[in-house]
KOLPATOR-104585 format. One line per field, with one value per residue (C-alpha): residue in one letter; x, y, z. Coordinates in Angstrom, 1 decimal, m for minus. Layout:
aa <- (A/...)
east <- (X/...)
north <- (Y/...)
up <- (Z/...)
***
This chain:
aa <- (M/V/N/L/D/W/L/R/Y/L/L/A/A/V/E/T/G/S/F/Q/D/A/A/A/T/C/S/V/S/P/Q/A/V/S/K/A/V/A/G/L/E/R/H/Y/R/V/R/L/F/D/R/G/H/R/I/T/Q/V/T/P/A/G/R/T/L/A/A/S/A/R/A/L/L/G/A/A/E/D/T/D/R/A/V/A/V/H/R/S/T/R/P/S/G/P/V/T/I/A/S/V/S/V/C/H/L/Y/V/L/P/A/L/L/I/D/L/V/R/T/H/P/R/V/I/P/R/L/V/V/A/P/A/D/A/V/E/R/L/V/A/T/G/A/A/D/V/G/V/V/F/G/K/P/A/R/E/D/L/A/C/V/P/G/P/E/T/D/S/I/I/V/A/A/A/E/A/N/S/A/G/S/N/P/A/G/S/G/M/A/G/W/E/K/F/G/Y/I/V/P/R/S/R/R/D/G/E/T/R/T/L/D/G/W/P/D/R/R/F/P/R/R/V/V/A/E/V/D/Q/L/E/V/A/V/R/L/C/E/A/G/L/G/A/A/F/L/P/E/M/A/V/R/D/R/L/A/A/G/S/L/L/R/V/A/D/P/P/V/H/V/R/S/R/L/N/A/I/R/R/D/E/V/R/P/T/P/A/V/T/A/V/I/Q/A/I/A/A/A/R/I)
east <- (m0.5/m2.5/m0.3/0.6/0.3/m3.1/m4.1/m2.4/m4.8/m7.8/m6.9/m6.4/m9.6/m11.7/m9.9/m10.8/m13.7/m12.3/m10.4/m8.7/m8.0/m6.5/m4.4/m2.9/m2.5/m0.3/1.2/m0.1/m2.7/m6.6/m6.1/m3.8/m6.2/m9.3/m7.1/m6.3/m9.8/m10.9/m8.1/m8.9/m13.0/m11.9/m9.4/m11.9/m15.1/m16.8/m17.9/m15.8/m17.5/m20.9/m19.4/m20.3/m17.8/m17.2/m17.4/m20.9/m20.7/m17.9/m19.5/m19.5/m16.8/m15.0/m14.7/m13.4/m10.8/m9.7/m9.6/m7.4/m5.6/m4.4/m3.2/m1.1/0.5/1.5/3.2/4.8/6.5/7.3/9.2/11.0/12.2/12.9/15.2/16.8/17.9/20.3/21.5/22.4/21.5/22.6/19.7/19.9/17.4/14.4/11.9/8.7/7.5/3.9/3.2/0.8/1.8/3.0/5.3/6.6/7.5/8.8/9.9/11.2/13.8/16.1/15.1/16.3/19.5/20.6/19.3/20.9/24.4/23.9/22.7/23.7/22.7/18.8/17.0/13.8/11.0/8.3/4.8/2.3/m1.1/m4.3/m4.0/m6.5/m4.8/m1.6/m2.9/m4.3/m1.4/0.6/m2.1/m2.0/1.6/2.3/4.1/6.4/6.3/3.5/4.1/1.0/m0.5/m2.2/m2.8/m4.1/m7.7/m6.9/m6.1/m4.0/m1.5/1.6/2.3/5.4/5.5/7.5/7.9/5.4/4.7/2.7/0.3/0.6/m0.9/1.3/1.2/3.5/5.9/5.1/1.7/m2.1/m3.7/m6.7/m7.5/m6.4/m3.5/m0.2/1.5/4.5/2.5/2.9/0.4/m3.3/m6.4/m7.0/m10.3/m8.8/m7.0/m8.5/m7.4/m5.9/m7.7/m6.2/m9.2/m9.8/m12.8/m13.4/m16.3/m18.7/m17.0/m14.7/m12.4/m10.0/m6.5/m5.2/m6.8/m8.5/m11.5/m13.9/m17.2/m16.0/m14.0/m15.3/m12.9/m13.2/m12.0/m10.2/m9.2/m9.4/m6.6/m6.4/m2.3/m0.8/2.1/0.1/m1.3/2.0/2.8/m0.5/0.3/3.6/2.6/0.5/m3.3/m3.8/m2.7/m2.7/m2.8/0.1/2.4/5.1/7.7/6.3/7.1/10.2/12.9/10.4/10.1/13.7/14.5/11.9/9.2/6.6/5.8/3.7/1.1/m1.6/m2.2/m4.9/m8.0/m6.7/m3.5/m2.9/m0.2/0.2/2.6/4.1/3.9/5.2/2.9/3.7/1.9/1.0/1.9/4.7/8.3/9.8/13.4/16.5/16.0/12.3/13.5/16.0/13.5/11.0/13.8/15.0/11.2/10.8/14.0/13.4/13.7/11.0)
north <- (17.2/16.0/16.7/13.0/14.8/15.8/12.1/11.0/13.5/12.5/9.0/9.4/11.8/8.6/6.2/8.3/10.0/13.4/16.2/16.5/13.1/12.7/15.8/13.9/10.9/12.8/15.0/18.0/20.9/20.1/23.3/21.4/18.5/20.9/22.7/19.3/17.9/21.4/21.4/17.7/18.8/21.9/19.8/16.7/19.0/16.6/16.7/14.0/14.6/15.5/17.4/19.9/20.2/16.5/14.0/12.6/10.7/10.0/10.5/7.8/10.2/10.4/6.4/5.8/8.4/7.0/3.4/5.1/7.4/4.4/2.3/5.3/6.1/2.5/2.7/5.7/4.4/1.2/3.0/5.2/1.7/0.1/3.0/3.4/m0.5/0.8/3.6/1.4/m1.8/m0.9/m0.1/3.6/6.8/7.2/4.5/5.7/2.7/2.8/0.7/m0.2/1.4/m1.8/m2.5/1.1/1.0/m2.6/m3.9/m1.3/0.6/m2.6/m3.7/m0.5/m0.1/m3.3/m2.2/0.9/m0.7/m3.2/m0.3/2.9/4.7/3.5/6.3/4.9/7.4/6.2/6.8/5.0/4.3/1.9/m1.0/0.0/3.4/1.8/m0.3/2.8/4.6/1.7/1.3/5.0/5.3/7.3/4.7/2.4/m0.8/m1.0/m3.2/m4.8/m8.0/m10.6/m10.6/m7.3/m6.8/m5.5/m7.5/m5.0/m5.6/m8.3/m9.7/m11.1/m13.1/m12.2/m13.4/m14.5/m13.5/m15.1/m12.9/m13.4/m12.3/m10.1/m8.1/m6.1/m8.1/m6.4/m5.0/m6.7/m6.9/m5.0/m6.9/m10.1/m12.5/m10.8/m11.1/m12.3/m15.4/m17.6/m18.5/m18.0/m18.5/m15.6/m15.1/m13.5/m10.5/m7.3/m6.5/m3.1/m3.1/m1.5/m0.5/1.5/3.7/4.6/5.6/5.0/1.5/0.2/m2.7/m4.4/m4.2/m6.8/m10.1/m11.3/m13.3/m10.8/m13.0/m16.4/m15.2/m11.9/m10.0/m7.9/m4.8/m2.1/0.5/1.3/3.1/3.8/2.5/m0.4/1.1/2.8/m0.4/m1.7/1.1/1.1/m2.5/m2.2/0.6/m2.3/m1.2/m4.5/m7.5/m6.9/m9.5/m8.3/m9.5/m11.2/m9.1/m5.9/m6.5/m8.9/m6.2/m5.7/m9.2/m9.9/m7.1/m8.5/m5.1/m7.5/m11.1/m13.7/m14.5/m16.6/m18.8/m17.0/m19.4/m19.6/m19.5/m16.3/m16.1/m12.9/m12.7/m9.7/m9.2/m6.4/m5.3/m3.5/m2.2/m5.7/m4.5/m1.7/m3.2/m2.5/m0.4/m1.9/m0.2/m1.2/m4.5/m4.5/m3.2/m6.3/m8.7/m7.2/m7.6/m11.0/m12.1/m10.1/m12.0/m10.7)
up <- (m30.0/m26.6/m23.9/m21.9/m18.4/m19.4/m20.1/m17.0/m15.0/m16.8/m16.0/m12.3/m12.3/m13.9/m11.5/m8.1/m9.2/m7.9/m9.2/m5.7/m5.3/m8.7/m8.0/m4.7/m6.8/m9.6/m7.0/m8.8/m7.7/m8.3/m10.6/m12.9/m13.0/m13.9/m16.4/m18.0/m18.3/m19.8/m22.2/m23.4/m23.7/m25.9/m28.1/m28.7/m28.3/m25.9/m22.6/m20.3/m16.9/m15.5/m12.4/m9.8/m6.7/m7.4/m10.4/m10.2/m13.8/m16.3/m19.8/m22.6/m24.2/m21.0/m20.6/m24.5/m23.8/m20.3/m22.0/m25.2/m22.2/m20.5/m23.8/m25.0/m21.7/m21.1/m24.7/m24.0/m20.6/m22.6/m25.3/m22.8/m20.9/m24.1/m25.3/m21.7/m22.1/m24.6/m22.7/m19.7/m18.3/m15.0/m12.1/m11.9/m11.2/m9.4/m8.4/m6.9/m4.2/m3.0/0.1/2.9/6.2/7.7/5.0/4.9/8.6/8.9/5.8/3.5/5.5/5.7/2.3/0.7/2.7/1.3/m2.5/m2.4/m1.3/m4.0/m6.6/m5.4/m8.4/m7.7/m5.8/m4.0/m3.6/m1.0/m0.8/1.9/1.2/1.6/m0.3/m2.7/m3.3/m3.6/m6.7/m8.1/m8.0/m9.8/m12.4/m13.2/m13.5/m10.1/m8.7/m10.5/m8.0/m5.2/m2.0/m0.6/1.3/m0.8/m4.5/m6.1/m7.1/m10.3/m13.3/m14.9/m12.3/m12.4/m9.0/m8.0/m4.6/m1.8/1.6/4.5/8.1/10.8/12.9/16.6/19.7/22.1/25.3/27.6/29.4/32.7/32.6/33.0/29.5/30.5/33.6/32.4/33.3/33.8/30.2/32.0/33.7/30.6/27.7/28.5/26.2/23.7/25.1/28.5/26.9/25.8/22.4/20.7/17.4/14.3/11.9/8.8/8.3/4.7/2.4/5.5/5.9/8.7/8.5/10.7/9.6/11.4/9.8/13.1/12.1/14.2/13.0/13.9/17.3/18.5/21.1/23.9/22.5/24.8/22.1/18.5/16.1/12.9/12.5/13.2/14.8/17.2/18.1/18.9/21.2/23.2/23.6/24.6/27.2/28.9/27.6/26.0/23.8/19.9/17.3/15.0/12.1/13.7/11.6/13.1/16.4/16.1/17.6/20.7/21.4/21.2/23.5/25.8/25.8/24.5/24.9/22.9/25.3/23.6/20.4/18.2/17.5/13.6/12.3/10.0/7.7/5.2/1.8/1.0/m2.9/m5.3/m8.0/m11.2/m14.4/m16.5/m20.1/m19.1/m19.6/m15.9/m16.0/m14.5/m11.5/m11.1/m11.5/m8.9/m6.7/m7.4/m7.1/m3.8/m2.5/m3.7/m2.0/1.3/4.6/7.4)
***
């Protein structure tokens, strides 16, 4: 009988293209992934990967087994959930929630406080990751629920729409925005400000995280950071302006440490979505989390 964990590790290796990344996805050691793949290769007497230090190619046998593993793992999880319904209909137990950092920081804390007050037997387990990694975690079963902006790219994930938030231009209340008009002197044109820009650098590509249409409206950049919260803090310290989701700076706007200083050239509104595996029946606890995200006010 093939170990289901072996299949889970195999699927993660196929999804990530790396034993090390698969191990991180499944919260095990790379040796455990390597051992699982070797065990599957011995059991089926086929080679699943062409590999050296990294996976260079998945063999036809590996692709076939990965497709079967995805179906088997989904069926196993669906069986667990179907039986659990007869044990209890009350939301309970651990729920692993993977989210992009902005949701992790600014949405989930308040949302989960209300969730646990309503369902005290639910145990949230939080994981922060880039959007593509969140989708992969959910698709491989390493996370029960994902929280992302926009619809998922993967077709094997179900998407439940949540609330929306607008992005706005903000700067420190008492500082010059990198040589432009003081932030407290009223609304100015967006072109007058120097911007702190959160960017992601992965696989040799750089991507703007704040949603600004750079190609149509190039900005004067005074700093680049890899986390939105760092951009918020540098903006608050007076280094420059930033284009940020309103939900991320709502408390600072209310406290007066940041001010809205200009209108952006285009209106950017982002929708928060909850994602889960499409063909796996959710437990009552997972359903409660998804319902909380869908009803969240941000």
